[in-house]
C-alpha positions in Angstrom: 6.2 -28.2 -21.9 8.3 -27.7 -25.1 11.8 -26.4 -25.3 10.3 -23.2 -26.8 7.9 -22.8 -23.7 10.8 -23.4 -21.3 13.0 -20.7 -23.0 10.2 -18.1 -23.1 8.9 -18.8 -19.7 11.8 -19.9 -17.9 13.8 -17.8 -15.3 16.2 -15.4 -17.1 19.2 -16.8 -15.1 18.4 -20.3 -16.2 18.1 -19.3 -19.9 21.5 -17.4 -19.4 23.0 -20.4 -17.9 22.1 -22.6 -20.8 23.6 -19.9 -23.2 26.8 -19.8 -21.2 27.0 -23.7 -21.4 26.4 -23.6 -25.1 28.9 -21.0 -25.8 31.7 -22.9 -23.9 30.8 -26.4 -24.7 30.1 -26.1 -28.5 32.4 -23.1 -29.3 29.5 -21.1 -30.7 30.5 -18.6 -33.4 28.6 -15.8 -35.1 29.1 -13.3 -38.0 29.1 -9.8 -37.0 28.9 -8.6 -40.6 28.4 -10.4 -44.0 32.0 -10.5 -45.1 33.8 -11.1 -41.8 35.0 -14.5 -40.6 33.1 -15.9 -37.8 34.0 -14.9 -34.2 33.1 -16.3 -30.8 29.6 -15.7 -29.8 28.8 -14.0 -26.7 26.4 -15.7 -24.3 24.1 -12.7 -24.4 23.7 -12.9 -28.2 23.1 -16.8 -27.7 20.3 -16.0 -25.2 18.9 -13.5 -27.5 18.9 -15.9 -30.4 17.2 -18.6 -28.3 14.5 -16.1 -27.2 13.8 -15.2 -30.7 13.6 -18.8 -31.9 11.3 -19.5 -29.1 9.1 -16.7 -29.8 8.8 -17.6 -33.7 8.2 -21.3 -32.8 5.4 -20.4 -30.4 3.8 -17.9 -32.6 4.3 -19.6 -36.1 0.5 -20.2 -36.3 -0.3 -16.6 -35.9 2.0 -15.7 -38.9 0.3 -15.6 -42.4 2.2 -16.0 -45.7 
């Protein structure tokens, strides 16, 4: 099982726990709009980004140029 599989098929609470850990441990930031300075990311946005990454990773072969 790859990380992408684990994120997409894992229990939501486990994915959320990983997002919580990443936000705290690595002080994850995000830009809310193009001109603003980075702000602290929320665990919800990190979990959402991980889900999007996993989807793209697992479905890359289905995407055409």
